[in-house]
C-alpha positions as CSV (number, residue, x, y, z in Angstrom):
1,M,31.4,47.3,17.7
2,I,34.6,49.2,16.7
3,K,36.7,46.1,17.0
4,T,34.3,44.1,14.9
5,L,34.5,46.7,12.1
6,Q,38.3,46.7,12.4
7,I,38.4,42.9,12.0
8,I,36.1,43.0,9.0
9,A,38.2,45.7,7.4
10,L,41.4,43.8,8.2
11,F,40.2,40.5,6.6
12,Q,38.8,42.4,3.6
13,G,42.2,44.1,3.1
14,L,44.1,40.8,3.5
15,F,41.8,39.2,0.9
16,V,42.5,42.0,-1.6
17,L,46.2,41.7,-1.0
18,V,46.2,38.0,-1.7
19,V,44.2,38.4,-4.9
20,L,46.5,41.2,-6.1
21,F,49.6,39.4,-5.2
22,A,48.4,36.2,-7.0
23,N,47.9,38.2,-10.2
24,R,50.9,40.5,-9.8
25,K,52.5,39.4,-13.1
26,E,49.5,40.9,-15.0
27,Y,50.1,44.4,-13.7
28,K,52.7,47.0,-14.4
29,K,55.4,46.7,-11.8
30,M,55.5,50.2,-10.3
31,T,51.8,50.9,-10.0
32,F,51.3,47.4,-8.5
33,R,54.0,48.0,-5.9
34,L,52.6,51.4,-4.9
35,I,49.0,50.4,-4.6
36,F,50.1,47.2,-2.7
37,G,52.2,49.4,-0.3
38,A,49.1,51.7,0.2
39,L,47.0,48.7,1.1
40,V,49.6,47.3,3.5
41,S,50.0,50.7,5.2
42,I,46.2,50.9,5.8
43,I,46.1,47.4,7.2
44,L,48.9,48.2,9.6
45,Y,47.0,51.3,10.7
46,I,43.9,49.2,11.4
47,I,46.0,46.9,13.5
48,G,47.9,49.5,15.4
49,D,45.3,52.3,15.9
50,D,46.4,54.1,19.1
51,E,42.9,54.8,20.4
52,N,41.5,51.3,19.8
53,N,44.5,49.0,19.4
54,L,43.3,45.7,17.9
55,F,45.7,43.3,19.6
56,F,47.9,45.2,22.1
57,E,46.1,47.3,24.6
58,G,48.0,50.4,25.9
59,V,50.8,50.0,23.3
60,D,51.5,53.0,21.0
61,L,52.4,51.5,17.6
62,F,53.3,54.9,16.1
63,L,55.0,53.3,13.0
64,F,51.5,52.1,12.0
65,D,50.3,55.5,10.8
66,S,47.9,56.6,8.2
67,S,50.3,59.2,6.7
68,L,52.2,56.4,4.9
69,F,49.0,55.5,3.1
70,I,48.7,59.1,1.8
71,T,52.2,59.1,0.4
72,F,51.8,55.7,-1.3
73,L,48.4,56.9,-2.8
74,F,50.0,60.1,-4.0
75,L,52.9,58.3,-5.7
76,F,50.6,55.6,-7.1
77,F,48.6,58.2,-9.1
78,R,51.8,59.9,-10.4
79,Y,53.0,56.6,-11.9
80,Y,49.5,55.6,-12.9
81,N,49.4,58.9,-15.0
82,N,53.0,58.9,-16.4
83,G,53.2,55.2,-17.1
84,K,56.8,54.9,-16.0
85,E,58.1,51.4,-15.3
86,S,60.9,52.3,-12.9
87,F,60.9,54.3,-9.7
88,A,62.7,57.6,-9.9
89,K,65.3,58.2,-7.1
90,L,64.1,61.7,-6.5
91,D,60.6,60.4,-5.7
92,Y,62.1,58.9,-2.5
93,L,62.1,62.4,-1.2
94,F,58.3,62.2,-0.8
95,F,58.8,59.8,2.0
96,I,60.9,62.3,4.0
97,P,57.8,63.7,5.8
98,N,56.9,60.2,6.9
99,L,60.4,59.7,8.3
100,I,60.3,63.0,10.2
101,Y,56.8,62.1,11.5
102,F,58.1,58.8,12.8
103,I,61.0,60.5,14.5
104,I,58.7,63.0,16.2
105,E,56.4,60.2,17.4
106,L,59.5,58.5,18.9
107,I,60.5,61.7,20.7
108,E,57.1,62.2,22.1
109,I,57.0,58.6,23.5
110,N,60.3,59.1,25.3
111,S,59.5,62.6,26.5
112,Q,58.0,63.2,29.8
113,S,56.5,66.6,28.8
114,E,54.9,68.3,25.9
115,N,57.3,70.2,23.6
116,F,55.6,73.1,21.8
117,I,58.2,73.2,18.9
118,V,57.8,69.4,18.3
119,E,54.0,69.9,18.3
120,I,54.3,72.6,15.6
121,I,56.6,70.5,13.5
122,E,54.2,67.7,13.8
123,V,51.3,69.8,12.6
124,L,53.4,71.1,9.6
125,I,54.2,67.6,8.6
126,E,50.5,66.6,8.8
127,F,49.8,69.6,6.6
128,T,52.4,68.2,4.1
129,F,50.3,65.1,3.7
130,F,47.2,67.2,3.2
131,V,49.1,69.1,0.4
132,Y,49.8,65.7,-1.2
133,L,46.1,65.0,-1.3
134,C,45.4,68.5,-2.7
135,I,47.9,68.1,-5.5
136,L,46.4,64.7,-6.2
137,F,42.9,66.1,-6.3
138,Y,44.0,69.0,-8.5
139,S,45.7,66.6,-11.0
140,I,42.6,64.5,-11.2
141,I,40.1,67.3,-11.9
142,T,42.3,69.0,-14.4
143,T,42.6,65.9,-16.7
144,K,40.1,65.4,-19.4
145,R,39.1,61.9,-18.4
146,K,37.4,61.0,-15.2
147,H,39.4,59.0,-12.8
148,W,38.1,56.3,-10.4
149,I,40.4,57.6,-7.7
150,L,38.3,60.8,-7.5
151,Y,35.5,59.1,-5.7
152,F,37.6,58.5,-2.6
153,V,40.2,61.2,-2.7
154,I,37.5,63.8,-2.0
155,P,36.2,62.3,1.3
156,I,39.8,61.4,2.4
157,S,40.9,65.0,1.8
158,I,38.0,66.4,3.8
159,L,38.5,64.0,6.7
160,F,42.2,64.4,6.8
161,G,42.0,68.1,6.5
162,L,39.6,68.4,9.4
163,A,41.9,66.2,11.5
164,S,44.8,68.5,10.7
165,I,42.8,71.6,11.6
166,N,42.0,69.9,14.9
167,D,45.6,69.2,15.7
168,F,46.5,72.8,14.8
169,L,44.0,74.1,17.2
170,L,45.2,71.9,20.0
171,A,48.8,72.8,19.4
172,F,48.0,76.5,20.0
173,G,45.8,75.8,23.0
174,Y,42.5,76.3,21.4
175,D,39.4,74.1,21.9
176,A,39.1,71.4,19.4
177,F,35.8,70.6,17.6
178,E,33.5,68.6,19.7
179,I,33.4,65.7,17.3
180,F,37.1,65.3,17.6
181,N,36.8,64.8,21.4
182,D,35.4,61.4,20.7
183,Q,38.2,58.9,21.3
184,N,36.8,56.7,18.6
185,F,37.0,59.4,15.9
186,N,40.4,58.3,14.5
187,T,39.0,54.7,14.2
188,Y,36.0,55.9,12.3
189,L,38.3,57.9,10.1
190,L,40.6,54.9,9.3
191,L,37.6,52.6,8.7
192,I,36.0,55.1,6.2
193,I,39.3,55.4,4.4
194,A,39.8,51.6,4.5
195,F,36.4,50.7,3.1
196,L,36.5,53.4,0.4
197,F,39.9,52.2,-0.7
198,Y,39.0,48.5,-0.5
199,F,35.9,49.2,-2.5
200,I,38.0,50.5,-5.3
201,S,40.5,47.8,-4.9
202,L,37.9,45.1,-5.1
203,T,36.8,46.4,-8.5
204,L,40.2,45.2,-9.8
205,M,38.7,41.8,-9.8
206,N,35.9,43.0,-12.1
207,K,36.9,42.5,-15.7
208,K,35.0,45.6,-16.8
209,M,37.2,47.8,-14.6
210,N,40.6,46.3,-15.1
211,D,42.0,49.6,-16.1
212,I,42.1,50.7,-12.5
213,L,45.5,49.1,-12.2
214,P,47.3,49.2,-15.6
215,K,48.0,45.7,-17.0
216,I,51.1,44.7,-18.9
217,K,50.5,44.6,-22.6
218,K,51.3,41.1,-23.7
219,D,53.1,40.8,-27.1
220,K,51.1,38.3,-29.2
221,Y,54.2,37.7,-31.3
222,N,56.4,36.5,-28.6
223,N,56.8,33.1,-30.2
224,S,57.5,34.4,-33.7
225,N,60.1,32.6,-35.8
226,L,60.8,35.6,-38.0
227,N,64.4,36.8,-38.4
228,Q,65.6,40.2,-39.7
229,E,66.3,38.9,-43.2
230,A,62.8,37.5,-43.5
231,I,61.2,40.7,-42.1
232,A,63.1,42.9,-44.6
233,Q,62.1,40.6,-47.5
234,Y,58.4,40.5,-46.5
235,K,58.3,44.3,-46.2
236,T,59.7,44.6,-49.7
237,D,57.2,42.1,-51.1
238,L,54.2,43.8,-49.4
239,I,55.2,47.2,-50.7
240,N,55.8,45.9,-54.2
241,S,52.3,44.4,-54.1
242,M,51.0,47.9,-53.7
243,V,53.4,49.9,-55.8
244,N,54.0,47.6,-58.8
245,D,51.0,45.3,-58.8
246,K,48.5,47.9,-57.4
247,M,46.6,45.2,-55.6
248,Y,44.8,48.0,-53.6
249,L,42.7,48.7,-56.7
250,N,40.7,45.6,-55.7
251,P,37.9,46.8,-53.4
252,K,37.6,43.3,-52.0
253,L,41.3,42.8,-51.3
254,S,42.0,40.7,-48.2
255,I,45.0,39.7,-46.2
256,H,44.4,36.2,-47.7
257,D,44.9,37.6,-51.2
258,L,48.2,39.2,-50.2
259,S,49.3,36.0,-48.5
260,K,48.5,34.0,-51.7
261,R,50.1,36.5,-54.0
262,N,53.4,36.8,-52.1
263,N,53.5,33.3,-50.6
264,I,53.7,34.8,-47.1
265,P,51.8,33.2,-44.2
266,R,48.9,35.4,-43.1
267,Q,50.2,35.6,-39.5
268,Y,53.6,36.9,-40.7
269,I,51.9,39.6,-42.8
270,S,50.0,40.8,-39.7
271,E,53.2,40.7,-37.6
272,V,55.3,42.6,-40.2
273,L,52.6,45.3,-40.7
274,N,51.8,45.7,-36.9
275,E,55.3,45.3,-35.4
276,Y,57.7,46.5,-38.0
277,M,55.7,48.9,-40.2
278,N,53.5,50.4,-37.4
279,T,50.3,50.0,-39.3
280,S,47.4,47.6,-39.8
281,F,46.4,45.8,-43.0
282,Q,43.5,48.1,-43.7
283,D,45.5,51.3,-43.0
284,F,48.3,50.0,-45.2
285,V,46.1,49.4,-48.2
286,N,43.9,52.5,-47.7
287,E,47.0,54.7,-47.7
288,Y,47.8,53.6,-51.2
289,R,44.2,54.1,-52.3
290,V,44.3,57.7,-51.0
291,E,47.5,58.5,-52.8
292,E,46.2,57.0,-56.0
293,F,43.1,59.2,-55.7
294,I,45.2,62.3,-55.2
295,N,47.5,61.5,-58.1
296,R,44.5,61.1,-60.4
297,L,43.1,64.5,-59.3
298,K,46.4,66.2,-59.8
299,N,47.0,64.7,-63.3
300,N,43.4,65.5,-64.3
301,Q,43.2,62.0,-65.9
302,D,39.7,61.4,-64.5
303,N,38.3,64.9,-64.6
304,Q,35.2,63.7,-66.4
305,F,34.2,61.6,-63.3
306,T,32.9,62.6,-59.9
307,L,35.0,62.3,-56.8
308,L,33.0,59.3,-55.7
309,A,33.5,57.6,-59.0
310,I,37.3,58.1,-58.8
311,A,37.3,56.8,-55.2
312,L,35.4,53.7,-56.2
313,D,37.8,53.2,-59.1
314,V,40.9,53.3,-56.8
315,G,39.5,50.6,-54.5
316,F,37.2,52.3,-52.0
317,N,33.8,50.5,-51.7
318,S,31.6,53.2,-50.2
319,K,31.3,57.0,-50.0
320,S,31.2,57.1,-46.2
321,S,34.3,55.0,-45.7
322,F,36.1,56.9,-48.4
323,N,35.3,60.3,-46.8
324,A,36.3,59.1,-43.3
325,I,39.6,57.5,-44.4
326,F,40.6,60.4,-46.6
327,K,40.0,63.0,-43.8
328,K,41.8,60.8,-41.3
329,S,44.8,60.7,-43.7
330,K,44.9,64.3,-45.0
331,G,42.9,66.3,-42.5
332,L,40.5,67.5,-45.2
333,T,37.5,66.1,-46.9
334,P,37.9,65.0,-50.5
335,T,35.9,68.0,-51.7
336,E,38.0,70.5,-49.6
337,Y,41.2,68.8,-50.9
338,N,40.0,69.0,-54.5
339,K,39.3,72.7,-54.1
340,T,42.9,73.3,-52.9
341,I,44.2,71.5,-56.0
342,L,42.0,73.5,-58.4
343,K,43.1,76.7,-56.7
344,N,46.8,75.8,-56.9
345,N,46.4,74.9,-60.6
346,K,45.0,78.3,-61.6
């Protein structure tokens, strides 16, 4: 039964690896490499489980250890959170406990007797991996948004923590928990981790959950023919359309109108605004409308009209959109802003 479950988990993991690798160019490089490494480490653990070795009976494949999965998972979330595209050299230090653990396992294989000091070091190293999971868990629960990773970090932390406690008790000569005496417990542990992790990984193929592994933002203007001279000229023309021609006063102004007035292709207007002026067409136009509204209030040239009447006159087409756009721009409602102007004029 155990071997059947191992084989199912193994093929499931290989399938996920193939799908991820085939779509690797869509994902951010570092998060892809780290989650790929975590998956590979779990697959190796399934293959080389000491208690129920899948292919080689009686062989201790100590390099195929679950601790490597913990380190990869910990680093994956760090880079998932900070969005960095390159691996920091200092982060290689997080793999030092794995290296020490592998050395200790090698010593134990070649040693004829149990070494108490080595056993204690081994327990401390395992505790380090548990600390990785605790830090990961704390980082997740202290962020404002809910993270998909939370659903399997909790059970992994509990299971790994219990295993560490058991090893600690054995190292000091105490009786372990009865459930840990089952030789198949480590296999159950790895299969639970594997299925939990694979469940999350499989959702990568669901378009509704593609934010699990951050994708590369594709620049829709990659094939643009604009040069620096044209960009500068188009920026000047667009600004002049607002400042001199006051095209924003037209409540039905469209990007097609700007294109026709300045003889600029529509796609180039969008590119210049989005890429080189860090704004959208609507935000660009509305900013001039807001400033025109404020100038009229300050100059008292329309004091016989209501605020809404002035707003409609400068190009806004409804009260609700005017209030929302004005507050987004100035941090105050039009009424609150008007009161500050009246107060300052006294």
